[in-house]
C-alpha positions in Angstrom: 88.5 92.7 108.4 85.1 92.7 106.9 84.3 95.5 104.4 82.0 98.3 105.5 78.9 96.8 103.8 79.1 93.7 105.9 77.1 95.2 108.8 74.4 96.3 106.3 74.0 92.7 105.2 73.8 90.9 108.6 70.3 92.2 109.6 68.9 90.7 106.4 70.7 87.4 106.6 72.0 86.2 110.0 69.3 88.0 111.9 66.3 86.5 110.0 65.9 83.7 112.5 66.3 85.9 115.6 69.1 87.6 117.7 72.7 87.0 116.9 76.0 87.3 118.8 78.0 90.4 117.7 80.2 92.6 119.7 80.0 96.3 118.7 81.0 99.2 120.9 84.5 99.9 119.8 85.2 103.6 120.3 88.9 103.4 119.2 87.9 102.4 115.7 91.4 103.2 114.4 92.9 100.8 117.0 95.7 103.1 118.0 97.0 100.7 120.7 99.0 97.6 119.9 97.7 96.6 116.4 99.2 99.0 113.9 97.5 98.6 110.5 94.4 97.0 111.8 91.2 98.9 112.3 87.4 98.7 112.5 85.9 99.4 109.0 83.4 102.0 110.2 83.0 105.1 112.4 82.4 105.4 116.1 78.9 106.7 115.5 78.2 103.5 113.5 79.5 101.4 116.4 76.8 103.1 118.6 74.1 102.6 116.0 74.8 98.8 115.8 73.4 98.4 119.4 70.0 99.3 117.9 70.2 97.8 114.4 71.5 94.5 115.7 69.2 92.7 118.2 71.1 90.8 120.9 69.5 90.6 124.4 72.9 89.8 125.8 75.2 92.6 124.9 78.8 93.6 125.8 81.3 96.3 125.0 84.1 95.2 122.6 86.8 97.8 123.4 89.4 98.2 126.1 88.1 99.8 129.3 90.5 102.8 129.0 89.0 103.6 125.5 85.7 104.5 127.2 87.1 106.8 129.8 86.3 110.5 129.2 84.3 109.8 126.1 80.9 111.5 126.1 79.6 109.0 123.5 80.0 106.3 126.2 76.8 107.7 127.7 74.8 106.1 124.9 76.3 102.7 125.5 75.6 102.9 129.2 71.9 103.8 128.6 70.9 101.7 125.5 68.7 98.7 126.5 69.4 95.2 125.5 65.8 94.1 125.1 62.9 95.8 123.5 59.1 96.1 123.5 58.7 97.0 119.8 60.9 97.2 116.7 60.3 99.0 113.4 62.5 99.0 110.3 62.1 102.5 108.8 64.2 102.0 105.7 66.9 99.7 104.3 68.5 98.0 101.3 70.6 94.9 101.6 74.3 95.8 101.6 73.5 99.6 101.4 71.9 101.0 104.6 69.4 100.4 107.4 67.5 102.5 109.9 65.8 100.7 112.8 63.9 102.0 115.8 63.2 100.1 119.0 61.1 100.9 122.0 62.6 100.2 125.4 60.4 97.7 127.3 61.0 99.4 130.6 60.2 103.1 129.7 58.5 105.2 127.0 61.9 105.9 125.3 62.7 104.9 121.7 66.1 104.4 120.2 67.2 104.8 116.6 70.2 103.2 114.8 71.0 104.1 111.2 74.0 102.6 109.4 75.4 102.8 105.9 78.0 101.0 103.8 81.1 102.9 102.4 78.9 105.4 100.7 77.9 108.5 102.7 74.2 109.2 102.5 71.5 111.7 103.7 68.3 110.2 105.0 65.1 111.9 106.1 63.4 110.0 108.9 59.8 110.5 109.8 59.2 110.3 113.6 55.7 109.0 113.3 56.6 105.9 115.3 56.7 108.1 118.5 53.7 108.6 120.7 51.7 111.5 119.2 50.8 112.8 122.7 54.4 113.0 124.0 57.3 115.4 123.5 60.7 113.9 123.4 64.3 115.0 123.8 66.3 113.5 120.9 69.8 112.8 122.1 71.7 112.5 118.8 75.1 110.9 118.3 76.2 111.4 114.7 79.2 111.3 112.4 81.0 114.6 112.5 80.9 116.5 109.1 83.4 115.0 106.7 83.8 111.9 108.8 84.1 108.5 107.1 85.9 105.2 107.5 89.3 106.6 106.7 89.0 110.4 107.6 88.6 111.1 111.2 86.4 108.1 111.9 86.3 108.6 115.7 84.7 112.1 115.5 81.1 112.1 116.9 78.9 115.2 117.2 76.5 115.0 120.1 73.4 117.2 120.1 70.0 117.5 121.6 66.7 118.5 120.0 63.1 118.6 121.1 60.9 116.5 118.8 57.3 115.2 118.4 55.8 112.4 116.3 54.8 115.0 113.6 58.5 115.9 113.0 61.2 114.4 110.8 64.9 114.4 111.2 67.6 114.7 108.5 70.5 112.3 109.1 73.8 112.7 107.4 75.8 109.4 107.6 79.5 109.5 106.7 80.9 106.6 104.5 80.8 103.5 106.7 79.1 105.7 109.3 76.0 105.9 111.3 73.8 107.8 113.7 72.4 106.6 117.1 69.6 108.5 118.8 67.8 108.1 122.1 64.3 109.7 122.2 63.7 110.4 125.8 60.2 111.2 127.0 60.1 114.7 128.5 
């Protein structure tokens, strides 16, 4: 398969002219059923983040239905929109990392996707893109501590935090990892 940095190149190349066809959403990144030795080169949290970093107004889920059953991170996939009112790229370097935020066109909610290549990285993200007069619940889906492409890549920590536009968040991305966040207006 493609190396981990592949997904950090696509937004700067294939997506320059608009949306692209890509099928993220694999929760069984180690592909435990039927294809021994094959795997997705990234973490489950990165798979969630790709729904925000990659723009595709026609989206699907790329995993087997049984791999979504009983997985709390599936909630993000059920709620993430496919089309957006606004998009902002907060940081990025071709082949290294990217953080994108997008505003849902049918609500006041924002979504964040942050992905990295095979290197783990810590990023501090200003939330100044949020409406300054609104309080949000940040629903955070992040790589578990110590997670990377080859060590426990399916582990996702889900947390919630109350935030405002004046705040910032520290993201810790595992190697080939990511973070996905829904900022829900309270």
